[in-house]
C-alpha positions in Angstrom: -13.8 10.3 -5.1 -13.7 13.5 -3.0 -10.2 14.7 -3.5 -10.2 17.0 -0.5 -10.9 14.0 1.8 -8.2 11.8 0.4 -5.8 12.0 3.3 -8.6 11.0 5.7 -9.0 7.7 3.7 -5.8 6.3 5.1 -6.0 4.1 8.2 -3.8 6.3 10.4 -2.4 5.7 13.9 -2.8 9.0 15.7 -6.2 9.8 14.1 -7.6 6.5 15.3 -6.1 6.8 18.8 -7.6 10.3 19.2 -11.0 9.2 17.8 -11.2 6.2 20.3 -10.2 8.4 23.2 -12.9 10.9 22.3 -15.5 8.1 22.0 -14.5 6.7 25.4 -14.7 10.1 27.1 -18.3 10.5 25.7 -19.3 7.0 26.8 -19.7 5.6 23.3 -17.0 3.0 23.7 -16.3 0.9 26.8 -12.8 0.1 28.3 -12.8 -3.4 26.9 -13.2 -2.1 23.3 -10.5 0.5 23.9 -8.0 -2.1 25.2 -8.6 -4.2 22.1 -7.8 -1.2 19.9 -4.8 -0.3 22.1 -3.3 -3.8 21.5 -4.0 -3.5 17.7 -2.3 0.0 17.5 0.7 -1.4 19.3 0.8 -4.3 16.8 0.8 -1.7 14.0 3.8 0.2 15.4 5.8 -3.0 16.0 5.0 -4.2 12.5 7.0 -1.3 11.1 10.7 -0.6 11.4 10.1 2.5 13.6 12.7 2.9 16.2 11.9 3.4 19.9 12.1 7.0 21.1 13.7 5.8 24.3 15.8 2.7 25.1 16.8 1.3 28.5 20.0 2.7 29.9 23.1 0.5 30.0 23.3 -1.6 33.1 24.8 0.3 36.0 23.8 3.7 34.5 20.7 5.8 35.2 18.5 8.0 33.0 15.9 10.2 34.7 14.0 10.6 31.4 13.7 6.8 31.1 12.7 6.5 34.7 9.9 9.0 34.2 8.3 6.9 31.4 9.0 3.7 33.3 7.1 5.1 36.3 4.3 6.6 34.2 3.6 3.2 32.6 3.3 1.6 36.0 1.0 4.2 37.4 -2.4 2.6 38.4 -4.3 4.9 35.9 -2.0 4.2 32.9 -4.3 3.2 30.0 -7.4 3.1 32.1 -9.1 6.3 30.9 -7.7 6.4 27.4 -5.1 5.1 25.0 -1.8 6.7 26.1 0.7 8.4 23.9 3.3 5.7 24.4 3.9 2.1 25.3 6.9 -0.2 26.0 8.1 -3.3 24.4 11.1 -5.3 25.7 12.2 -2.3 27.9 12.0 0.2 24.9 9.4 2.9 24.6 7.5 3.6 21.4 5.4 6.6 20.3 1.7 6.3 19.7 1.4 10.0 19.0 3.1 9.9 15.6 1.8 10.1 12.1 1.8 6.5 10.8 -0.3 5.0 8.0 -1.3 1.4 8.8 -0.9 -1.2 6.1 -2.3 -4.7 5.9 1.0 -6.3 5.0 2.8 -5.0 8.1 0.4 -5.9 10.8 -1.2 -9.1 12.2 -4.3 -10.0 10.3 -6.7 -9.8 13.2 -5.3 -6.4 14.3 -5.8 -5.1 10.8 -9.4 -6.3 10.7 -10.0 -4.5 14.0 -8.5 -1.2 12.8 -10.2 -1.4 9.4 -13.6 -1.9 11.2 -12.7 1.0 13.6 -12.1 3.2 10.5 -15.6 2.3 9.2 -17.0 3.1 12.6 -15.2 6.5 12.5 -16.4 7.3 9.0 -20.0 6.6 9.9 -19.6 8.7 13.1 -18.2 11.7 11.3 -20.2 11.6 8.1 -17.3 11.0 5.7 -17.8 8.9 2.6 -17.5 5.2 3.1 -17.6 4.6 -0.6 -14.7 7.0 -1.1 -12.7 5.2 1.6 -13.3 1.8 0.0 -12.3 3.2 -3.5 -9.1 4.4 -1.9 -8.4 1.2 0.1 -8.6 -0.9 -3.1 -5.1 0.5 -3.9 -3.9 1.5 -0.5 -4.1 -2.0 1.1 -5.3 -4.5 -1.5 -2.9 -3.9 -4.5 -5.8 -2.9 -6.8 -7.5 -6.3 -6.2 -11.2 -5.4 -5.8 -12.3 -9.0 -5.4 -9.9 -9.4 -2.5 -11.4 -6.3 -0.8 -14.9 -7.6 -1.5 -14.1 -10.9 0.2 -12.6 -9.0 3.1 -15.8 -6.9 3.5 -18.1 -9.9 3.5 -16.8 -10.9 6.9 -18.1 -7.6 8.4 -21.5 -8.2 6.8 -21.6 -11.5 8.5 -20.2 -10.5 11.9 -18.9 -7.0 12.6 -17.1 -7.9 15.8 -16.3 -5.5 18.6 -18.0 -2.4 16.9 -21.6 -2.6 15.9 -22.0 -1.0 12.5 -25.1 1.0 11.7 -27.6 -0.2 9.1 -26.6 2.7 6.9 -22.9 1.5 7.0 -23.9 -2.1 6.2 -26.0 -0.8 3.3 -23.0 1.3 2.1 -20.8 -1.8 2.1 -23.4 -3.8 0.2 -23.9 -1.1 -2.4 -20.2 -0.7 -3.0 -19.7 -4.4 -3.5 -22.7 -4.5 -5.8 -21.4 -1.5 -7.8 -17.9 -3.0 -8.2 -19.4 -6.2 -9.5 -21.6 -4.3 -12.0 -18.6 -2.2 -13.1 -16.6 -5.4 -13.8 -19.4 -6.7 -16.0 -19.6 -3.4 -17.9 -15.8 -3.3 -18.3 -15.9 -6.8 -19.9 -18.5 -5.6 -22.3 -16.5 -2.6 -23.3 -13.4 -4.8 -23.9 -15.5 -7.0 -26.2 -16.5 -4.1 -28.3 -13.0 -2.8 -28.6 -11.4 -6.2 -29.1 -10.9 -5.6 -32.8 -8.9 -2.4 -32.4 -6.2 -3.7 -30.0 -3.5 -6.2 -30.2 -4.6 -9.4 -28.4 -1.8 -10.8 -26.3 -1.6 -13.3 -23.5 -0.5 -11.8 -20.2 1.3 -15.0 -19.4 3.1 -15.7 -22.7 6.6 -14.5 -23.3 6.6 -15.1 -27.1 8.0 -12.2 -29.1 5.3 -10.0 -30.4 5.0 -9.4 -34.1 4.8 -5.7 -33.4 5.1 -3.4 -30.5 2.5 -3.5 -27.8 1.4 -0.4 -25.8 0.2 -0.8 -22.3 -2.5 1.8 -21.9 -3.8 3.0 -18.6 -4.7 5.9 -16.3 -1.3 7.7 -16.5 -0.4 10.0 -19.4 3.1 9.6 -21.0 4.3 12.6 -19.1 3.0 11.2 -15.8 4.7 7.8 -16.6 8.0 9.6 -17.2 7.6 11.6 -14.0 6.9 8.6 -11.9 9.9 6.6 -13.1 12.2 9.6 -12.9 12.9 8.3 -9.4 15.3 5.9 -11.0 17.7 8.7 -11.7 16.6 11.3 -9.2 17.0 9.0 -6.1 20.6 8.0 -5.1 21.5 4.4 -4.8 24.9 2.7 -4.1 28.0 4.9 -4.4 25.7 8.0 -4.5 24.8 7.0 -8.1 21.2 6.6 -9.4 19.5 3.3 -9.8 19.6 3.9 -13.6 21.1 6.8 -15.6 18.7 9.4 -16.9 19.5 8.8 -20.6 18.6 5.1 -20.2 15.4 5.9 -18.3 14.5 8.4 -21.0 15.1 5.8 -23.7 12.9 3.2 -21.9 9.9 5.5 -21.4 10.3 7.8 -24.4 6.9 6.6 -25.8 5.3 5.6 -22.5 4.9 1.8 -21.9 5.8 0.1 -25.1 6.8 -3.5 -25.1 9.2 -4.0 -28.1 8.6 -6.7 -30.6 12.0 -8.1 -29.5 13.8 -7.3 -26.1 16.7 -4.9 -26.5 20.3 -6.2 -26.3 22.3 -5.5 -24.2 19.8 -4.8 -21.5 20.3 -2.1 -18.8 21.6 -3.1 -15.4 20.1 -1.5 -12.2 22.5 -0.1 -9.6 21.2 -2.1 -6.7 22.9 -3.6 -3.6 21.9 -5.1 -0.3 21.6 -1.6 1.2 19.7 -0.3 -1.9 17.8 -3.5 -2.9 15.9 -4.3 -6.0 12.8 -4.5 -3.8 12.6 -0.7 -4.1 12.0 -1.0 -7.8 9.7 -4.0 -7.3 7.6 -1.8 -5.0 7.5 1.0 -7.7 6.4 -1.4 -10.4 3.7 -2.9 -8.1 2.4 0.5 -7.0 2.5 1.9 -10.5 0.6 -1.2 -11.9 -2.2 -0.8 -9.3 -2.7 2.8 -10.2 -2.1 2.7 -14.0 -3.8 -0.6 -14.9 -7.3 -0.6 -16.2 -8.1 -4.3 -15.7 -5.7 -5.2 -12.8 -5.2 -8.7 -14.2 -2.3 -7.8 -16.6 0.7 -7.6 -14.2 2.5 -10.1 -16.5 2.5 -7.4 -19.3 4.2 -4.9 -17.0 6.9 -7.4 -16.0 7.5 -8.2 -19.7 7.9 -4.5 -20.4 10.6 -4.2 -17.7 12.1 -7.5 -18.7 12.5 -6.2 -22.3 14.8 -3.4 -21.2 16.3 -4.2 -17.8 18.5 -7.2 -17.1 17.3 -7.6 -13.5 13.9 -8.5 -14.9 14.9 -10.4 -18.0 13.6 -13.8 -16.7 10.1 -12.4 -17.3 10.8 -12.7 -21.1 12.8 -15.9 -21.1 10.0 -18.5 -20.7 6.4 -18.8 -19.6 7.5 -20.9 -16.6 9.8 -18.2 -15.4 7.2 -15.5 -15.8 4.7 -17.6 -13.9 7.2 -18.1 -11.1 7.9 -14.4 -10.9 4.2 -13.5 -10.9 3.6 -16.0 -8.0 6.3 -14.3 -5.9 6.1 -10.7 -6.9 4.4 -8.8 -4.1 6.1 -5.5 -4.4 6.1 -5.2 -0.6 7.5 -1.9 0.8 10.4 -2.7 3.1 12.3 -0.6 5.6 15.0 0.2 3.1 12.5 1.9 0.9 13.0 5.6 1.8 11.7 7.1 -1.4 9.1 9.9 -0.9 6.8 8.5 -3.6 4.3 11.4 -3.4 7.0 13.4 -5.2 6.6 11.3 -8.3 2.9 10.6 -8.3 0.3 12.8 -10.1 -1.4 15.2 -7.7 -4.7 13.3 -7.8 -3.1 10.4 -5.9 -1.7 12.7 -3.0 
């Protein structure tokens, strides 16, 4: 992947708005297409917990600043020549000229499809790598599930909707899907060759291992420790960390090692309603998508944390409980998740 282009592989609000406005000015997109994008961008903003930059004044009071935007939105030329920098929803005004990465989980499915397709159209228009974008999107919006992204792409090969993709783009999509399927076959062959040198364990079994199991992946031990240092670097309830440094150091002293028997007593996370466990869930999900080699071993990661942390101990109590956790463990990033994750990730991911 071209590291220098990595930031441009996000599906980003302002970048898409500016691109569409430029395409409309040069006659490459028509007003109907632009209005469809406008609606999808509004959906993206409303799907987040971004606060309005301007709210309606209290009844009986006046606000000249609010009246200015109120009148601008009602001007006959509002949103007729381009996508404006703002819009209103239930009398509040929201910014469309702000940096906002768009995520599949926070937007209506149809709107995400439109903006994903628009991003492909932008890439083909500017000459940026479509393959690099798809490699990045596997983790940015599909939790490392390549098969899910493949399925998502097939719909564009059948019907690309409001933007007509060039034959070169269609070819790029087909080649990427074909390459991923070939890589999966090669990966399976590699695993077969190395089968005798690793401990074979079931991802969905909670039986105690006869010996320790190391979960190997793309992060070095130092990078693993750096990533999970957020547990003591970030403040949770009562201005205390989610978990004390000495406990975090003990858990990750050798990387990701599942002990032959869970420790007792286990460590307890400092989480509350204001600082929920979903923050740590997100960290585990995000780490798994970036560290895992096969992306079908999430159960091992949950067993690792369940071996050390009481909040995840159900993962090592029974197969049924592990299956239940796996079926409900999405690691969704919520509005209470304020952690600047780029601080803890290796540079190659930023």
